[in-house]
All heavy atoms as a GROMACS GRO file, in nm:
protein
  505
    1MET      N    1   0.085  -0.117   0.000
    1MET     CA    2   0.000   0.000   0.000
    1MET      C    3   0.090   0.124   0.000
    1MET      O    4   0.182   0.135   0.080
    1MET     CB    5  -0.089  -0.002   0.124
    1MET     CG    6  -0.196   0.103   0.121
    1MET     SD    7  -0.300   0.093   0.268
    1MET     CE    8  -0.418  -0.024   0.212
    2ALA      N    9   0.063   0.214  -0.090
    2ALA     CA   10   0.145   0.336  -0.101
    2ALA      C   11   0.107   0.435   0.009
    2ALA      O   12  -0.008   0.445   0.050
    2ALA     CB   13   0.124   0.400  -0.238
    3ALA      N   14   0.207   0.505   0.055
    3ALA     CA   15   0.183   0.606   0.158
    3ALA      C   16   0.111   0.726   0.097
    3ALA      O   17   0.142   0.767  -0.014
    3ALA     CB   18   0.314   0.650   0.219
    4ARG      N   19   0.016   0.778   0.170
    4ARG     CA   20  -0.056   0.896   0.122
    4ARG      C   21   0.032   1.019   0.136
    4ARG      O   22   0.104   1.031   0.236
    4ARG     CB   23  -0.185   0.916   0.201
    4ARG     CG   24  -0.286   0.806   0.170
    4ARG     CD   25  -0.409   0.815   0.253
    4ARG     NE   26  -0.454   0.952   0.272
    4ARG     CZ   27  -0.548   0.987   0.358
    4ARG    NH1   28  -0.604   0.895   0.433
    4ARG    NH2   29  -0.586   1.112   0.371
    5PRO      N   30   0.031   1.109   0.040
    5PRO     CA   31   0.112   1.229   0.053
    5PRO      C   32   0.062   1.318   0.167
    5PRO      O   33  -0.057   1.320   0.198
    5PRO     CB   34   0.095   1.299  -0.082
    5PRO     CG   35  -0.028   1.242  -0.141
    5PRO     CD   36  -0.044   1.104  -0.084
    6ARG      N   37   0.154   1.387   0.228
    6ARG     CA   38   0.118   1.477   0.338
    6ARG      C   39   0.043   1.597   0.281
    6ARG      O   40   0.075   1.645   0.173
    6ARG     CB   41   0.244   1.527   0.408
    6ARG     CG   42   0.315   1.420   0.487
    6ARG     CD   43   0.446   1.469   0.542
    6ARG     NE   44   0.429   1.577   0.637
    6ARG     CZ   45   0.530   1.641   0.694
    6ARG    NH1   46   0.654   1.610   0.664
    6ARG    NH2   47   0.508   1.739   0.780
    7PRO      N   48  -0.056   1.645   0.353
    7PRO     CA   49  -0.125   1.766   0.308
    7PRO      C   50  -0.030   1.885   0.314
    7PRO      O   51   0.064   1.889   0.393
    7PRO     CB   52  -0.241   1.782   0.405
    7PRO     CG   53  -0.209   1.697   0.520
    7PRO     CD   54  -0.114   1.591   0.474
    8LEU      N   55  -0.055   1.981   0.227
    8LEU     CA   56   0.032   2.098   0.219
    8LEU      C   57   0.038   2.172   0.353
    8LEU      O   58   0.142   2.227   0.389
    8LEU     CB   59  -0.018   2.192   0.109
    8LEU     CG   60   0.072   2.309   0.074
    8LEU    CD1   61   0.210   2.260   0.030
    8LEU    CD2   62   0.010   2.393  -0.035
    9ALA      N   63  -0.070   2.168   0.429
    9ALA     CA   64  -0.072   2.236   0.560
    9ALA      C   65   0.033   2.178   0.654
    9ALA      O   66   0.091   2.252   0.735
    9ALA     CB   67  -0.210   2.224   0.622
   10ALA      N   68   0.060   2.049   0.646
   10ALA     CA   69   0.163   1.988   0.730
   10ALA      C   70   0.301   2.041   0.694
   10ALA      O   71   0.384   2.066   0.781
   10ALA     CB   72   0.160   1.836   0.716
   11TYR      N   73   0.327   2.058   0.565
   11TYR     CA   74   0.455   2.115   0.522
   11TYR      C   75   0.469   2.260   0.566
   11TYR      O   76   0.575   2.303   0.610
   11TYR     CB   77   0.470   2.106   0.369
   11TYR     CG   78   0.493   1.966   0.320
   11TYR    CD1   79   0.393   1.895   0.257
   11TYR    CD2   80   0.617   1.904   0.336
   11TYR    CE1   81   0.414   1.766   0.210
   11TYR    CE2   82   0.640   1.776   0.290
   11TYR     CZ   83   0.538   1.707   0.228
   11TYR     OH   84   0.561   1.581   0.183
   12VAL      N   85   0.362   2.335   0.557
   12VAL     CA   86   0.364   2.475   0.599
   12VAL      C   87   0.392   2.485   0.749
   12VAL      O   88   0.474   2.566   0.792
   12VAL     CB   89   0.231   2.546   0.562
   12VAL    CG1   90   0.224   2.683   0.624
   12VAL    CG2   91   0.215   2.554   0.412
   13ALA      N   92   0.326   2.402   0.828
   13ALA     CA   93   0.346   2.404   0.973
   13ALA      C   94   0.490   2.367   1.010
   13ALA      O   95   0.551   2.431   1.096
   13ALA     CB   96   0.248   2.309   1.041
   14ALA      N   97   0.545   2.266   0.944
   14ALA     CA   98   0.683   2.225   0.972
   14ALA      C   99   0.781   2.335   0.931
   14ALA      O  100   0.879   2.362   1.000
   14ALA     CB  101   0.716   2.096   0.898
   15TYR      N  102   0.754   2.399   0.819
   15TYR     CA  103   0.839   2.508   0.769
   15TYR      C  104   0.838   2.626   0.866
   15TYR      O  105   0.943   2.679   0.903
   15TYR     CB  106   0.791   2.548   0.630
   15TYR     CG  107   0.876   2.648   0.556
   15TYR    CD1  108   1.014   2.651   0.569
   15TYR    CD2  109   0.816   2.740   0.471
   15TYR    CE1  110   1.090   2.743   0.499
   15TYR    CE2  111   0.892   2.832   0.400
   15TYR     CZ  112   1.029   2.832   0.414
   15TYR     OH  113   1.103   2.924   0.345
   16ILE      N  114   0.722   2.664   0.912
   16ILE     CA  115   0.710   2.775   1.006
   16ILE      C  116   0.780   2.742   1.138
   16ILE      O  117   0.850   2.826   1.195
   16ILE     CB  118   0.562   2.813   1.028
   16ILE    CG1  119   0.507   2.876   0.900
   16ILE    CG2  120   0.545   2.907   1.146
   16ILE    CD1  121   0.358   2.896   0.900
   17ALA      N  122   0.764   2.619   1.185
   17ALA     CA  123   0.830   2.578   1.310
   17ALA      C  124   0.982   2.581   1.295
   17ALA      O  125   1.053   2.624   1.387
   17ALA     CB  126   0.784   2.439   1.350
   18ALA      N  127   1.033   2.537   1.180
   18ALA     CA  128   1.178   2.538   1.158
   18ALA      C  129   1.231   2.681   1.150
   18ALA      O  130   1.337   2.712   1.205
   18ALA     CB  131   1.212   2.463   1.030
   19ILE      N  132   1.157   2.770   1.085
   19ILE     CA  133   1.197   2.911   1.079
   19ILE      C  134   1.202   2.971   1.218
   19ILE      O  135   1.299   3.038   1.256
   19ILE     CB  136   1.101   2.992   0.989
   19ILE    CG1  137   1.116   2.951   0.843
   19ILE    CG2  138   1.123   3.141   1.005
   19ILE    CD1  139   1.007   3.007   0.753
   20ARG      N  140   1.099   2.945   1.297
   20ARG     CA  141   1.092   2.999   1.432
   20ARG      C  142   1.207   2.948   1.520
   20ARG      O  143   1.272   3.025   1.591
   20ARG     CB  144   0.957   2.963   1.494
   20ARG     CG  145   0.930   3.029   1.626
   20ARG     CD  146   0.789   3.004   1.672
   20ARG     NE  147   0.696   3.074   1.584
   20ARG     CZ  148   0.582   3.023   1.539
   20ARG    NH1  149   0.544   2.904   1.576
   20ARG    NH2  150   0.505   3.093   1.460
   21ASP      N  151   1.234   2.818   1.512
   21ASP     CA  152   1.342   2.758   1.590
   21ASP      C  153   1.477   2.817   1.551
   21ASP      O  154   1.559   2.852   1.637
   21ASP     CB  155   1.341   2.607   1.571
   21ASP     CG  156   1.439   2.536   1.661
   21ASP    OD1  157   1.451   2.573   1.779
   21ASP    OD2  158   1.504   2.441   1.612
   22TYR      N  159   1.501   2.831   1.421
   22TYR     CA  160   1.627   2.885   1.372
   22TYR      C  161   1.644   3.031   1.414
   22TYR      O  162   1.750   3.071   1.463
   22TYR     CB  163   1.631   2.870   1.220
   22TYR     CG  164   1.754   2.925   1.153
   22TYR    CD1  165   1.881   2.888   1.194
   22TYR    CD2  166   1.743   3.013   1.047
   22TYR    CE1  167   1.994   2.938   1.132
   22TYR    CE2  168   1.855   3.063   0.984
   22TYR     CZ  169   1.980   3.025   1.026
   22TYR     OH  170   2.091   3.075   0.963
   23ARG      N  171   1.540   3.112   1.400
   23ARG     CA  172   1.549   3.253   1.439
   23ARG      C  173   1.570   3.270   1.588
   23ARG      O  174   1.646   3.357   1.631
   23ARG     CB  175   1.423   3.328   1.396
   23ARG     CG  176   1.420   3.358   1.251
   23ARG     CD  177   1.301   3.445   1.218
   23ARG     NE  178   1.299   3.475   1.076
   23ARG     CZ  179   1.197   3.532   1.015
   23ARG    NH1  180   1.089   3.565   1.084
   23ARG    NH2  181   1.202   3.557   0.888
   24GLN      N  182   1.503   3.190   1.668
   24GLN     CA  183   1.520   3.198   1.813
   24GLN      C  184   1.663   3.162   1.852
   24GLN      O  185   1.722   3.225   1.940
   24GLN     CB  186   1.421   3.108   1.885
   24GLN     CG  187   1.280   3.160   1.884
   24GLN     CD  188   1.181   3.062   1.944
   24GLN    OE1  189   1.214   2.948   1.973
   24GLN    NE2  190   1.058   3.107   1.959
   25HIS      N  191   1.719   3.060   1.787
   25HIS     CA  192   1.856   3.024   1.817
   25HIS      C  193   1.952   3.136   1.778
   25HIS      O  194   2.044   3.170   1.854
   25HIS     CB  195   1.897   2.895   1.745
   25HIS     CG  196   2.038   2.856   1.772
   25HIS    ND1  197   2.078   2.799   1.891
   25HIS    CD2  198   2.151   2.871   1.698
   25HIS    CE1  199   2.208   2.780   1.888
   25HIS    NE2  200   2.255   2.823   1.772
   26LEU      N  201   1.934   3.196   1.662
   26LEU     CA  202   2.020   3.307   1.620
   26LEU      C  203   2.013   3.423   1.718
   26LEU      O  204   2.114   3.489   1.744
   26LEU     CB  205   1.982   3.356   1.480
   26LEU     CG  206   2.024   3.268   1.363
   26LEU    CD1  207   1.974   3.329   1.233
   26LEU    CD2  208   2.173   3.249   1.358
   27ALA      N  209   1.896   3.447   1.774
   27ALA     CA  210   1.880   3.557   1.869
   27ALA      C  211   1.951   3.528   2.002
   27ALA      O  212   1.999   3.621   2.067
   27ALA     CB  213   1.731   3.583   1.894
   28ARG      N  214   1.958   3.401   2.041
   28ARG     CA  215   2.016   3.366   2.171
   28ARG      C  216   2.166   3.335   2.166
   28ARG      O  217   2.237   3.360   2.263
   28ARG     CB  218   1.945   3.244   2.228
   28ARG     CG  219   1.807   3.270   2.279
   28ARG     CD  220   1.754   3.150   2.355
   28ARG     NE  221   1.770   3.026   2.281
   28ARG     CZ  222   1.671   2.960   2.222
   28ARG    NH1  223   1.549   3.006   2.229
   28ARG    NH2  224   1.694   2.850   2.156
   29CYS      N  225   2.214   3.282   2.056
   29CYS     CA  226   2.351   3.232   2.049
   29CYS      C  227   2.448   3.344   2.010
   29CYS      O  228   2.428   3.411   1.909
   29CYS     CB  229   2.360   3.117   1.949
   29CYS     SG  230   2.523   3.041   1.944
   30ARG      N  231   2.553   3.359   2.087
   30ARG     CA  232   2.652   3.463   2.059
   30ARG      C  233   2.748   3.422   1.948
   30ARG      O  234   2.811   3.507   1.886
   30ARG     CB  235   2.733   3.495   2.185
   30ARG     CG  236   2.651   3.563   2.290
   30ARG     CD  237   2.734   3.584   2.415
   30ARG     NE  238   2.650   3.639   2.520
   30ARG     CZ  239   2.676   3.753   2.580
   30ARG    NH1  240   2.782   3.821   2.549
   30ARG    NH2  241   2.596   3.796   2.674
   31ARG      N  242   2.762   3.292   1.924
   31ARG     CA  243   2.858   3.246   1.824
   31ARG      C  244   2.798   3.236   1.684
   31ARG      O  245   2.871   3.223   1.587
   31ARG     CB  246   2.912   3.109   1.863
   31ARG     CG  247   2.999   3.117   1.988
   31ARG     CD  248   3.063   2.985   2.016
   31ARG     NE  249   2.961   2.888   2.057
   31ARG     CZ  250   2.985   2.760   2.077
   31ARG    NH1  251   3.105   2.712   2.059
   31ARG    NH2  252   2.888   2.679   2.115
   32CYS      N  253   2.667   3.241   1.674
   32CYS     CA  254   2.600   3.222   1.544
   32CYS      C  255   2.561   3.354   1.480
   32CYS      O  256   2.522   3.448   1.547
   32CYS     CB  257   2.472   3.140   1.560
   32CYS     SG  258   2.501   2.965   1.584
   33ASN      N  259   2.570   3.356   1.349
   33ASN     CA  260   2.506   3.460   1.268
   33ASN      C  261   2.457   3.390   1.142
   33ASN      O  262   2.464   3.269   1.132
   33ASN     CB  263   2.601   3.577   1.240
   33ASN     CG  264   2.726   3.536   1.169
   33ASN    OD1  265   2.722   3.455   1.076
   33ASN    ND2  266   2.839   3.590   1.211
   34ARG      N  267   2.410   3.462   1.045
   34ARG     CA  268   2.353   3.397   0.927
   34ARG      C  269   2.458   3.331   0.838
   34ARG      O  270   2.425   3.250   0.753
   34ARG     CB  271   2.272   3.497   0.847
   34ARG     CG  272   2.149   3.541   0.922
   34ARG     CD  273   2.049   3.606   0.829
   34ARG     NE  274   1.935   3.656   0.902
   34ARG     CZ  275   1.832   3.582   0.941
   34ARG    NH1  276   1.829   3.456   0.913
   34ARG    NH2  277   1.733   3.636   1.007
   35ALA      N  278   2.585   3.363   0.858
   35ALA     CA  279   2.690   3.305   0.775
   35ALA      C  280   2.769   3.196   0.848
   35ALA      O  281   2.816   3.101   0.785
   35ALA     CB  282   2.786   3.414   0.728
   36VAL      N  283   2.785   3.207   0.980
   36VAL     CA  284   2.865   3.113   1.059
   36VAL      C  285   2.778   3.059   1.171
   36VAL      O  286   2.709   3.135   1.238
   36VAL     CB  287   2.990   3.183   1.118
   36VAL    CG1  288   3.071   3.087   1.201
   36VAL    CG2  289   3.073   3.244   1.008
   37HIS      N  290   2.782   2.925   1.190
   37HIS     CA  291   2.696   2.863   1.291
   37HIS      C  292   2.778   2.778   1.386
   37HIS      O  293   2.874   2.715   1.346
   37HIS     CB  294   2.592   2.774   1.226
   37HIS     CG  295   2.501   2.844   1.134
   37HIS    ND1  296   2.518   2.841   0.997
   37HIS    CD2  297   2.393   2.921   1.156
   37HIS    CE1  298   2.423   2.912   0.940
   37HIS    NE2  299   2.346   2.962   1.033
   38CYS      N  300   2.734   2.773   1.512
   38CYS     CA  301   2.785   2.673   1.604
   38CYS      C  302   2.720   2.539   1.566
   38CYS      O  303   2.635   2.534   1.477
   38CYS     CB  304   2.753   2.711   1.750
   38CYS     SG  305   2.578   2.696   1.794
   39ARG      N  306   2.755   2.431   1.634
   39ARG     CA  307   2.698   2.301   1.591
   39ARG      C  308   2.547   2.295   1.611
   39ARG      O  309   2.478   2.232   1.532
   39ARG     CB  310   2.768   2.186   1.660
   39ARG     CG  311   2.752   2.179   1.807
   39ARG     CD  312   2.839   2.066   1.865
   39ARG     NE  313   2.839   2.070   2.008
   39ARG     CZ  314   2.756   1.997   2.083
   39ARG    NH1  315   2.673   1.915   2.026
   39ARG    NH2  316   2.761   2.007   2.214
   40HIS      N  317   2.495   2.361   1.712
   40HIS     CA  318   2.350   2.361   1.733
   40HIS      C  319   2.281   2.445   1.626
   40HIS      O  320   2.176   2.407   1.575
   40HIS     CB  321   2.316   2.416   1.872
   40HIS     CG  322   2.376   2.338   1.983
   40HIS    ND1  323   2.339   2.210   2.014
   40HIS    CD2  324   2.475   2.370   2.069
   40HIS    CE1  325   2.411   2.166   2.115
   40HIS    NE2  326   2.495   2.260   2.150
   41GLY      N  327   2.340   2.557   1.592
   41GLY     CA  328   2.284   2.642   1.487
   41GLY      C  329   2.293   2.577   1.351
   41GLY      O  330   2.205   2.593   1.267
   42SER      N  331   2.400   2.503   1.330
   42SER     CA  332   2.416   2.433   1.202
   42SER      C  333   2.304   2.330   1.183
   42SER      O  334   2.248   2.317   1.074
   42SER     CB  335   2.552   2.364   1.198
   42SER     OG  336   2.570   2.299   1.076
   43ARG      N  337   2.272   2.256   1.290
   43ARG     CA  338   2.164   2.158   1.281
   43ARG      C  339   2.031   2.226   1.253
   43ARG      O  340   1.952   2.181   1.172
   43ARG     CB  341   2.154   2.076   1.411
   43ARG     CG  342   2.048   1.968   1.404
   43ARG     CD  343   2.026   1.899   1.537
   43ARG     NE  344   1.990   1.988   1.644
   43ARG     CZ  345   1.865   2.037   1.662
   43ARG    NH1  346   1.770   2.006   1.578
   43ARG    NH2  347   1.839   2.117   1.763
   44ARG      N  348   2.006   2.337   1.322
   44ARG     CA  349   1.881   2.410   1.301
   44ARG      C  350   1.873   2.466   1.160
   44ARG      O  351   1.767   2.465   1.098
   44ARG     CB  352   1.867   2.521   1.404
   44ARG     CG  353   1.830   2.470   1.541
   44ARG     CD  354   1.827   2.583   1.643
   44ARG     NE  355   1.773   2.539   1.769
   44ARG     CZ  356   1.843   2.483   1.866
   44ARG    NH1  357   1.972   2.462   1.849
   44ARG    NH2  358   1.786   2.447   1.978
   45HIS      N  359   1.985   2.514   1.109
   45HIS     CA  360   1.987   2.567   0.972
   45HIS      C  361   1.961   2.456   0.871
   45HIS      O  362   1.888   2.476   0.774
   45HIS     CB  363   2.122   2.636   0.945
   45HIS     CG  364   2.125   2.708   0.816
   45HIS    ND1  365   2.204   2.668   0.712
   45HIS    CD2  366   2.058   2.818   0.773
   45HIS    CE1  367   2.186   2.750   0.610
   45HIS    NE2  368   2.098   2.841   0.644
   46THR      N  369   2.020   2.340   0.895
   46THR     CA  370   1.996   2.225   0.806
   46THR      C  371   1.849   2.184   0.810
   46THR      O  372   1.789   2.157   0.706
   46THR     CB  373   2.086   2.107   0.846
   46THR    OG1  374   2.222   2.150   0.838
   46THR    CG2  375   2.065   1.988   0.755
   47ASP      N  376   1.791   2.179   0.930
   47ASP     CA  377   1.648   2.147   0.942
   47ASP      C  378   1.563   2.248   0.866
   47ASP      O  379   1.467   2.212   0.798
   47ASP     CB  380   1.606   2.144   1.089
   47ASP     CG  381   1.666   2.028   1.165
   47ASP    OD1  382   1.719   1.935   1.101
   47ASP    OD2  383   1.661   2.032   1.289
   48TYR      N  384   1.598   2.375   0.879
   48TYR     CA  385   1.526   2.481   0.809
   48TYR      C  386   1.534   2.461   0.658
   48TYR      O  387   1.433   2.469   0.588
   48TYR     CB  388   1.585   2.617   0.850
   48TYR     CG  389   1.553   2.730   0.758
   48TYR    CD1  390   1.426   2.783   0.751
   48TYR    CD2  391   1.652   2.786   0.678
   48TYR    CE1  392   1.397   2.888   0.666
   48TYR    CE2  393   1.624   2.891   0.594
   48TYR     CZ  394   1.496   2.942   0.588
   48TYR     OH  395   1.469   3.045   0.504
   49LEU      N  396   1.654   2.432   0.606
   49LEU     CA  397   1.670   2.413   0.462
   49LEU      C  398   1.595   2.289   0.412
   49LEU      O  399   1.536   2.290   0.304
   49LEU     CB  400   1.818   2.404   0.426
   49LEU     CG  401   1.898   2.533   0.444
   49LEU    CD1  402   2.045   2.507   0.416
   49LEU    CD2  403   1.844   2.644   0.357
   50ARG      N  404   1.596   2.182   0.492
   50ARG     CA  405   1.524   2.060   0.452
   50ARG      C  406   1.373   2.083   0.447
   50ARG      O  407   1.306   2.039   0.354
   50ARG     CB  408   1.554   1.948   0.550
   50ARG     CG  409   1.688   1.886   0.529
   50ARG     CD  410   1.708   1.767   0.621
   50ARG     NE  411   1.842   1.714   0.605
   50ARG     CZ  412   1.912   1.660   0.701
   50ARG    NH1  413   1.861   1.647   0.822
   50ARG    NH2  414   2.033   1.617   0.678
   51THR      N  415   1.320   2.152   0.548
   51THR     CA  416   1.176   2.176   0.547
   51THR      C  417   1.138   2.274   0.437
   51THR      O  418   1.032   2.261   0.376
   51THR     CB  419   1.125   2.228   0.683
   51THR    OG1  420   1.197   2.344   0.720
   51THR    CG2  421   1.139   2.123   0.791
   52GLN      N  422   1.226   2.368   0.408
   52GLN     CA  423   1.202   2.462   0.298
   52GLN      C  424   1.196   2.387   0.166
   52GLN      O  425   1.107   2.409   0.084
   52GLN     CB  426   1.311   2.568   0.294
   52GLN     CG  427   1.293   2.671   0.185
   52GLN     CD  428   1.410   2.767   0.178
   52GLN    OE1  429   1.525   2.724   0.176
   52GLN    NE2  430   1.381   2.895   0.177
   53ALA      N  431   1.290   2.295   0.144
   53ALA     CA  432   1.292   2.218   0.020
   53ALA      C  433   1.169   2.128   0.009
   53ALA      O  434   1.110   2.115  -0.099
   53ALA     CB  435   1.420   2.133   0.014
   54ALA      N  436   1.128   2.066   0.121
   54ALA     CA  437   1.009   1.980   0.118
   54ALA      C  438   0.884   2.062   0.088
   54ALA      O  439   0.798   2.019   0.011
   54ALA     CB  440   0.995   1.908   0.252
   55TYR      N  441   0.874   2.180   0.148
   55TYR     CA  442   0.760   2.267   0.123
   55TYR      C  443   0.756   2.308  -0.024
   55TYR      O  444   0.651   2.302  -0.088
   55TYR     CB  445   0.766   2.389   0.213
   55TYR     CG  446   0.668   2.498   0.171
   55TYR    CD1  447   0.533   2.484   0.195
   55TYR    CD2  448   0.713   2.612   0.107
   55TYR    CE1  449   0.442   2.582   0.156
   55TYR    CE2  450   0.623   2.711   0.067
   55TYR     CZ  451   0.490   2.695   0.092
   55TYR     OH  452   0.402   2.791   0.053
   56ARG      N  453   0.868   2.350  -0.077
   56ARG     CA  454   0.871   2.394  -0.217
   56ARG      C  455   0.839   2.280  -0.314
   56ARG      O  456   0.771   2.300  -0.414
   56ARG     CB  457   1.007   2.454  -0.250
   56ARG     CG  458   1.026   2.589  -0.185
   56ARG     CD  459   1.157   2.652  -0.223
   56ARG     NE  460   1.166   2.786  -0.166
   56ARG     CZ  461   1.273   2.859  -0.169
   56ARG    NH1  462   1.383   2.814  -0.227
   56ARG    NH2  463   1.274   2.978  -0.114
   57ALA      N  464   0.887   2.160  -0.283
   57ALA     CA  465   0.857   2.045  -0.367
   57ALA      C  466   0.708   2.011  -0.362
   57ALA      O  467   0.646   1.982  -0.465
   57ALA     CB  468   0.940   1.924  -0.324
   58ALA      N  469   0.650   2.016  -0.244
   58ALA     CA  470   0.506   1.987  -0.230
   58ALA      C  471   0.423   2.094  -0.298
   58ALA      O  472   0.321   2.064  -0.360
   58ALA     CB  473   0.469   1.976  -0.082
   59HIS      N  474   0.468   2.218  -0.288
   59HIS     CA  475   0.393   2.328  -0.348
   59HIS      C  476   0.402   2.322  -0.501
   59HIS      O  477   0.306   2.355  -0.570
   59HIS     CB  478   0.448   2.460  -0.296
   59HIS     CG  479   0.362   2.578  -0.329
   59HIS    ND1  480   0.236   2.593  -0.278
   59HIS    CD2  481   0.384   2.684  -0.409
   59HIS    CE1  482   0.183   2.704  -0.325
   59HIS    NE2  483   0.271   2.762  -0.405
   60ALA      N  484   0.517   2.277  -0.553
   60ALA     CA  485   0.535   2.268  -0.697
   60ALA      C  486   0.449   2.155  -0.757
   60ALA      O  487   0.408   2.164  -0.873
   60ALA     CB  488   0.682   2.246  -0.730
   61CYS      N  489   0.422   2.052  -0.678
   61CYS     CA  490   0.344   1.938  -0.727
   61CYS      C  491   0.196   1.967  -0.734
   61CYS      O  492   0.121   1.894  -0.797
   61CYS     CB  493   0.367   1.816  -0.638
   61CYS     SG  494   0.531   1.749  -0.652
   62ARG      N  495   0.152   2.073  -0.668
   62ARG     CA  496   0.009   2.105  -0.667
   62ARG      C  497  -0.038   2.154  -0.798
   62ARG      O  498  -0.010   2.196  -0.888
   62ARG     CB  499  -0.020   2.210  -0.561
   62ARG     CG  500  -0.016   2.149  -0.424
   62ARG     CD  501  -0.063   2.242  -0.322
   62ARG     NE  502  -0.209   2.239  -0.328
   62ARG     CZ  503  -0.287   2.333  -0.280
   62ARG    NH1  504  -0.236   2.437  -0.225
   62ARG    NH2  505  -0.416   2.324  -0.287
   0.00000   0.00000   0.00000
C-alpha cells in the first residue's frame, strides 16, 4: 500500500516551526550569525533548509 502524501498544511506548519526555531537560536547564540553557525545552529539551519525544500517540492506538485 502506497503512503498517502502529506497535506500541504503539514509542510507549511513544519516550515514555520523550523523558521521559528532557527530565528530563536540566532537571537540567543553569541557564536552564530547567518553566515557562521555553532553546531547547534548548524543543525537548526539544516532542518530549516530541509523543510524549505520539502515545502517547495510539495507546493510545486500542486
